[in-house]
KOLGU-961346 format. One record per residue: residue in three letters; x, y, z of N, C-alpha, C in turn. Coordinates in steps of 0.1 Angstrom, whole numbers, plus 2048, in hexadecimal, padded with zeros to 3 digits. Atoms other than C-alpha are relative to their C-alpha. Layout:
N
ALAXYZXYZXYZ/...
//
This chain:
333
MET8087F480080080080080980C800/ALA7F87F380180E8227F67F880B807/THR8067F57F980784180A80780D7FC/LEU7F97F380280E86680680480580E/VAL7FB7FA7F48238778207F980E801/PHE8077F37FE80E89482E80680780C/GLU7FC7F77F681D8B08427F980C7FF/LYS8087F38018098CE84B80880B7FC/PRO7F77F68068188E98357FE80D807/GLU8007F27FB82190C8407FB8087F4/SER8057F880B81092782C80B8077F9/SER7F67F980882493580F7FD80F800/LEU8037F27FF81395681580A808809/ASP7F67FA7F682D95C83180E8027FA/GLU7F380080684A95981880080B7F6/PRO8007F580A85197A8058047FC7F2/GLY7FD80280E8509787E07FB7F27FB/LYS80480D8048419557DF7F18017FE/ARG80E80080381F9517CE7F97F5808/PRO80780A7F880493F7E27FC7F47F7/LEU80380D8077FB91B7D97F17FC802/LEU80E8058007D890F7D08007F17FD/THR80280E8037D08EA7D37F17FE7FC/ILE80E8048057B28DE7BE7FF7F1803/VAL80380D7FD7A48BE7CD7F47FA7F9/THR80B80680878F8A77B77FE7F1803/PRO80380F7FF77F8867C27FB7FB7F2/ALA80380680D77B86F7A47FC7F2801/PHE80580D80176785079E7FB7FD7F2/ASN80480480E76684177A80080D7F8/GLU7FF7F380877186376B80B8017F6/ALA7F580080A78B8587527FE8097F4/VAL8027F780C77A86B7367FF80E804/ASN8027F27FC77388B74980D806805/LEU7F37FA7FA7968907598088077F6/PRO7F87F780A7A889B7397F980D7FD/LEU8087F480378C8B473280180A80C/PHE7FE7F87F478E8C075680E807800/TYR7F27FB8007B48C475380280C7F7/GLU7FE7F580A7B28D97347F980D805/ARG8077F57FB7988F074380680680C/LEU7F97FB7F47AB8F376380C8087FD/CYS7F47FA8047CB8FC7527FD80E7FA/ARG8047F48067B991773D7FC80A80B/THR8057F77F57A992575D80B806808/MET7F57FC7F77C992677180A8097FA/GLU7F77F78077DC9397567FE80F804/SER8037F27FD7CA95976180180280F/VAL7FF7FF7F27D095378680E801805/ASP7F37FE7FB7EF9607978037F880C/MET7FD8097F57F59427AC8077F37FB/GLU7FC80E8038089217AD7F47F7803/TRP80B8097FD7F19037AC8047F27FE/GLU7FE80E8017EF8DE7AF7F27F97FF/TRP80D8078017D38C57A68027F2806/LEU7FF80D7F97CE8A87BE7F37F87FD/ILE80B8098047B788C7B18007F4809/VAL80280C7F87A98717C87F77F77F9/ASP80880B80879E8527B57FA7F780B/ASP8078087F67838427CA7FE7F27FB/HIS80080E80578C81F7BC7F77FE7F4/SER80880080D77E8257998017F27FA/ARG80080D8087758077838058027F2/ASP7FC7FD80E78181976380F804801/ASP7F27FC8017A382875980380D807/THR7FD7F37FA7A184677080E801805/PHE7F37FE7FA7C183F78280B8007F5/ARG7F680080B7D483876180080E7FA/VAL8017F38057C885975480780A809/MET7FA7F77F67D286B77480F7FE7FF/SER7F18028007F585B7738068067F3/GLU7FB7FA80D7FA86574E80180F801/THR8007F17FE7F088975680B804809/ALA7F67FC7F680788A77480E7FE7FB/ARG7F280180782587E75F80380C7F8/ARG7FE7F480982089B74780080D808/ASP8017F37F88188B57628037FD80F/PRO7FD8037F28298B47847F680780A/ARG80A7FA7F780D8CA7927F47F7803/VAL80B8097FE7F58AD78F8057F4809/LYS7FD80B7F77F68937AB7F37F8802/GLY80C8087FE7DE8767B38037F4808/LEU7FF80C7F87D78587C87F47F87FE/ARG80C8098027C083A7C77FE7F980D/PHE8058077F47AC82B7E38017F17FE/SER80080F8017AE8057EA7F27FB7FD/ARG80E8038047888047E77F880D800/ASN8097F480076B81B7E37FC80580E/PHE8047FB7F37688308027F680B800/GLY80A7F680175084B7F580680E7FD/ALA7FC7F380475286E7E780580980B/HIS7FC7F77F575388080880D7FC807/THR7F38057FA76F86A81580C8047F7/ALA7F57FD80A7838707F580380F801/LEU7FE7F17FF77D8967F980880380D/ALA7F97FD7F478889581D80F7FC7FF/CYS7F28048027A888281380880A7F8/GLY7FA7F58087B089C7F980380C807/ILE7FE7F47F77AB8B981180B7FE80A/ASN7F68037F67C18A882B80E8007FA/LEU7F38018067DD8A381280480C7F8/ALA7FD7F48087DB8C580180B808807/LYS7F57F87FB7FA8DB8047FD80F7FE/GLY8027F28047EB8FC7F87FD80980B/ASP8047F57F77E591D8097F1801801/CYS80F8028017C19177FE7FD7F47F8/VAL80380C8067AF8F97F27F28017FA/ALA80D8008077938F77D87FC7F27FD/ALA80580D80377D8D87D57F68007F5/LEU80980180B76D8CF7B47FE7F27FC/ALA80380E80575C8B07A68077FE7F2/ALA7F980380D76D89F7887F77FF7F4/ASP80980280B74D89D7737FD80D7F9/LEU8017F38077508C27687F2806802/GLN80C7F97FD72E8CA77780380D808/ASP7FB7F47F97418E378D80B8067F8/PRO7F77FB80A7538F977480D805807/PRO7F47FA7FB77890077B80180F7FE/GLU7FF7F180377392376C7FB80880C/THR8057F97F476292C78E80B80380A/ILE7F67FF7F77839297A080580F803/PRO7FB7F27FE78F94E79A7F6808809/ALA80A7F97F876E95B7AA8027FC80E/LEU7FE8057F27749457C980D806806/LEU7F37FA7FB7989527CB7FF80E804/GLU8017F27FD78D9767CB7FB80280E/HIS8057FF7F27799717EB80B7FB80A/TRP7F58057F779695D7FA80B80A802/ARG7F67F57FF7AF9797F37FA80B809/ALA8067F57F87969918047FF7FC80F/GLY7FF8047F279A97C8247F57F7804/THR80B8097FC77C9648238067F2800/PRO7F980E7FF78894182F7F87F57F9/VAL80880B80676A92D8217F78077F5/VAL8087FB80B75B9357FF7F97F57F9/TRP80880A80673E9217F27FC8047F2/ALA8067FE80E73491E7CD7F27FA801/VAL80E8057FD70E91C7D17F97FF7F2/ARG80780380C6F990C7B67F580A7FD/HIS80B7F78046E49267A37F67F87F7/LYS8088088086D890E7888077F27FF/ARG7FB80E8006DB8E87857FC7FA7F2/LYS80380580E6DD8DD7608017F17FF/GLY7FF80E8036D68BA7557FC7F780B/GLU8038087F56C88AE7767F17FE801/SER80E8038006A689E77C7F980880C/SER8077F97F668B8AF7918017F880E/THR7FE8087F468F8927AA80C803807/THR7F37FC7FA6B389A7B080080D806/LYS8017F27FB6AC8BF7B47F780080D/GLY8098017F468F8B77CC8077FA80C/PHE7F98067F56A58A07E180A809806/ALA7F67F77FB6C08BA7E37FA80B808/ARG8077F67F86A78D57EE7FC7FB80E/LEU8048067F369A8BE80980B7FE809/TYR7F58037F86BC8B581580580D807/TYR7FB7F47FB6C88D98197F6807809/TRP80A7FA7F66A78E48298017F980D/LEU7FF8077F36AB8C884280C804808/MET7F47FC7F96CF8D284A7FF80E806/ARG8027F27FB6C58F784E7F680180B/ASN80C7FD7F76A48F48607FF7F580B/VAL80280A7F66A68D387380E7FE808/VAL7F38027F96CB8CD87A80580E806/GLY7FD7F37FA6CF8F387F80C8077FA/MET7F57FA8066EB8FC8677FB80B7F6/LYS8067F58086DD91D85B80A8067F6/GLU7F67FA8096FE92884B8027F77F3/MET7FE80880C6FD90B8327F88057F4/PRO8077FA80B6F491780F7F37F87FD/ALA80E8068016CF9118097FF7F77F3/THR80180880D6D49037E580B7F67FF/GLY7F580A8006F38EF7ED80C8057F9/ALA7F37FC8067188F17E48097F4800/ASP7F680B80072E8D57D880E8057FD/PHE7F47FA8067498ED7CE80480B80A/PHE7FC7F67F675D9027E780F802800/LEU7F27FD7FE77E9127F180380380E/LEU7FD7FF7F278F91081380E807802/ASP7F37FA7FC7AB9258228087F5808/ARG7F780A7F97C99128317FC7FE80F/LYS8048027F27BD9198557F47F7801/VAL80C80980079C90884D8047F27FD/VAL7FB80D8037AE8EB83D8087FA80C/ASN7F98057F47C58E785C7F67FC80B/ALA80A8037F67A68E88727F87F37FC/PHE80780B8057948CF85C8087F3802/SER7F880C7FF7B18B785E8007FA80E/GLN8008057F27AC8B38837F47F6802/PHE80C8097FF78B8A087D8037F37F9/SER7FE80D80578B87B8777F47F87FF/GLU80D8088017668728757FF7F97F3/ALA80280880C75D85785D7F38027F9/HIS80D7FE80673985F8577FB80E802/VAL8037F27FF7348848517FF8067F3/SER8017F780C72A89D83780B80A800/ILE7F57F68007488B282D7FB80E800/LEU8067F38007328D08257FB80480E/ALA8067FD7F37208CD84680B80280B/LEU7F57FE7F77418CA85980780D7FE/ILE7FA7F38027508E88497F780C805/THR80A7F67FA7308FC85180180080F/TRP8008017F17318F087580C806806/MET7F47FB7FB7558FB8797FF80F803/GLY8047F27FC74891F87880980B7FB/PHE7F87F58067629328647F78097F8/GLN8077F78087579518517FE7FA7F2/GLN80480680D7459468317F980A7F7/VAL8077F880A7399568117FD7F77F4/SER80480980B7279487F37FF8087F3/ILE8027FA80D7289507CE7F87F67F7/PRO80980980870F9427B48087FB7F4/TYR7FB80680D71892B7977F67F77FB/ASP80980980770691677E8067F2800/LYS7FB80D80070B8F17847FD7FA7F2/GLU80180580E7118E27617FB7F27FF/ALA80480E8027038C275380C7F77FE/ARG7F480A80171A8A37558037FE7F1/VAL7FC80180E72E8A07348017F17FC/HIS7FF80E80373787B7357FD7F880D/GLY8028097F572E85D74A7F4802809/ARG80B7FF7F771585876680580280E/SER7FC7FD7F27158657897FF7F3809/GLY80080B7F771D84C7A47F980380D/TRP8077FC7F47098607BD7F17FC800/ASP80D8068016EB8497BF7F880380D/LEU8097FE7F56CD8497D68057FB80E/LYS7FA8067F36DE8327F080A809806/LYS7F67F77FA6FB84A7F47FA80D805/LYS8077F47FC6E48687F67F97FE80E/LEU8078037F36D085881280A7FE80B/LYS7F68017F66F084F82480580D804/LEU7FC7F27FD6FB8738227F7807809/VAL80A7FA7F86DB87E8318017FB80F/VAL7FF8067F26DE86684F80D805806/ASP7F37FB7FB70386F85380080E805/SER8017F27FD6FC8948537F880380C/VAL8097FE7F56E089286C8067FA80D/THR7FB8077F46F087988480D807805/SER7F37FA7FC71288C8847FE80D807/PHE8017F27FB7048AE88D7F4803808/SER80C7FD7F96E38AA89E7FB7F4808/TYR80780A7F86D18978B97F18017FF/VAL80E7FE8026AF8A28AC7F87F37FE/PRO80780D8016A587E8A27FD7F980D/ILE8028067F36AB8718C57F7808809/ARG8097F87F869A88F8D57F17FE7FB/PHE80D80380567C8898BD7FB7F3805/MET80480E7FB67B8648C87FB80280E/SER8047FE7F26788708EC7F2806800/TYR80D7FA80065B8878E47F67F77FB/LEU80A80980664A86D8CE7FD7F580B/GLY80380A7F664E8538EA7F780580B/PHE8097FA7F563F86A9047F28027FB/SER80D7FE8056228738ED7F87F37FE/ILE80780C80261A84F8E57FC7FA80E/ALA8038047F361C84690A7F4807806/LEU80C7F87FB6048629127F37FC7FA/LEU80C8048075EC8578F77FC7F2806/GLY80380E7FB5EF8339057F880180D/PHE8077FF7F35E583E9287F28067FE/LEU80E7FA8025C885391B7F77F57FA/TYR80880A8065BC8369067FC7F580B/ALA8038097F65BF81F9247F5805809/GLY80A7F97F85AA8389387F27FF7FA/VAL80D80180758F83891D7FB7F1801/VAL80580E80058E81191D7FB7FD80E/VAL8058037F358B80F9437F3807803/PHE80D7F97FE57082A9437F47FA7F9/ASN80B80680855C8199287FC7F2807/ALA80380C7F955F7F893B7F780280C/PHE8097FD7F555080795A7F28047FC/GLN80D7FC8065348159447F97F47FA/GLY80680B80652D7F29388027FF7F1/GLN7FE80080F53B7F891580F7FC7FE/PRO7F280580355B7E39128038017F1/VAL7FB7FF80E5707E68F27FD7F37F9/GLN80480C8085627CE8D880B7FD7F5/GLY7F780480B57A7BA8C180E803803/TRP7F27FF7FE59F7BA8BD80680A7F6/SER7FA7F780A5A37D38A080880B806/SER7FA7F47FA5AB7F18B580D7FB807/MET7F48057F95C47DC8CA80B7FD7F6/ILE7F680480A5D67CF8AB80680D7FA/VAL7FB7F38055D97F389D80A806809/VAL7F77FA7F65E87FF8BD80D7F9801/VAL7F48088006017E28BE8098037F4/LEU7F87FE80C60C7E789A80680E800/VAL7FA7F280061080D89E80B80180A/LEU7F58007F66248098BE80C7F87FC/GLY7F58088056397ED8AF8088077F6/GLY7F97F980B64180289080880B806/VAL7F97F57FA64A8208A580D7FC807/GLN7F48067F966180B8BB80B7FC7F7/MET7F680480A6727FC89D80780C7FA/LEU7FB7F380667781F88E80A80680A/MET7F87FA7F668682B8AF80D7F8801/MET7F48097FF69E80D8B18098027F4/GLY7F87FE80C6A981488D80880D801/VAL7F97F47FE6B183889580C7FF80A/LEU7F68027F76C482E8B480C7F77FA/GLY7F68098076D681389F80A8087F8/GLU7F77F78096E382E88780A807809/TYR7F77F97F76F28428A480A7F6806/LEU7F88097F97008238B580B7FA7F6/TRP7F680680A71081589580B80A7FD/ARG7F67F680372183688E80A80280C/ALA7F88007F472E8378B280A7F5800/LEU7F880C80173B8148AE80B8017F5/ASP7F77FF80B74B81B88D80B80A803/GLU7F67F67FC75D83A89B8097FA80A/ALA7F98067F57688268BA80B7F77FB/ARG7F680980577A80D8A480D8067FB/ARG7F57F88047918288978077FA7F4/ARG7FA80480D79681887580380C7F7/PRO7FD7F58097A682E85B7F48037F6/ARG80B7FC80978D8428468027FB7F2/TYR7FD80580E79E83782680E7FA800/ILE7F38078027BB82281A8058037F2/ILE7FA7FD80D7D282E7FD8077F47FA/GLU7FA80C8077DA8127E580D8047F9/THR7F57FB8077F28267CF7FF80E7FD/THR8007F28047FC8487C38068027F3/THR7FA7FE80D8068587A380F801801/GLU7F28007FE82985D7B18067F2801/SER7FB80D7FF82E8397BA7FE7F87F2/SER80280680D81F82F79880B8047F6/ARG7F57FB80983884578680D7FA803/ALA7F38067FC85583779A8007F17FC/ALA80080E80484A8137938027FF7F1/ASN7FE80180F84881A76D80E8047FC/SER7F37FC80486A82A76D80B7F6803/GLN7F680B7FC87B80B77B8027F67F5/
//
């Protein structure tokens, strides 16, 4: 297993005459076709930016030639670096890995599918140079996406803002952002396995600003962000930052118990009046409702307990199988 040596870098802003370094972090899963297009657009964009830059690609164990394309690009351009996970750990884990390994004075995170245009980077950098440590690129329009996807996104961000309580989170969502080095250093202190990166950055509380951009339609391939992963993100986001589900269970349990006592009082009163409850229908309904509610409560508690157990194991969040540096060294032998 190959690993990258990561040392927390000092800011180049403290060195006179040295240009700041921007690290662009890109999680990639089955993006062999899109990466060359991304590279071309990124190079054109960075020509107008007075900064040094590097591109760090995290291959989330793709099934296509993503890592080969990464390695070929890295051989031609030393500003390009990449690594490959030993298995699929998920987009948010890949993003966290890239942020932790970034060496830049600021770090921009972009998806590899070109839905988040690299041409937006200069606008993000303007706010960073003005002193804002967290700059969100907020979706203004979402091209090429179904109404179901848009509706799910609106529901998720409404839930995060109004139920979990993260009012600072962009209402329409942001998959694309830029972080100052001090935010990256603070982010690297966290080692949670089940967490939303966007929610964690919002929770950290640094000054934030948002700029609008149009999310483009995917050029090639299909998104690996399926319904199962979306639902997991919702559960991870809620359980990591809120006890609302457990508090709701307490309220619900108290309400059902109160209704049960009231119903028992009605049954006893009717029995004294010579009107006992006829049949078993009402009893079966009560049993089924109570049983369903109890199973739901156990499921919610199980989600919290499983995440607590998973964190207690202290397993690594990801395992790096190989890197473009080690691949280049092996090919040169």
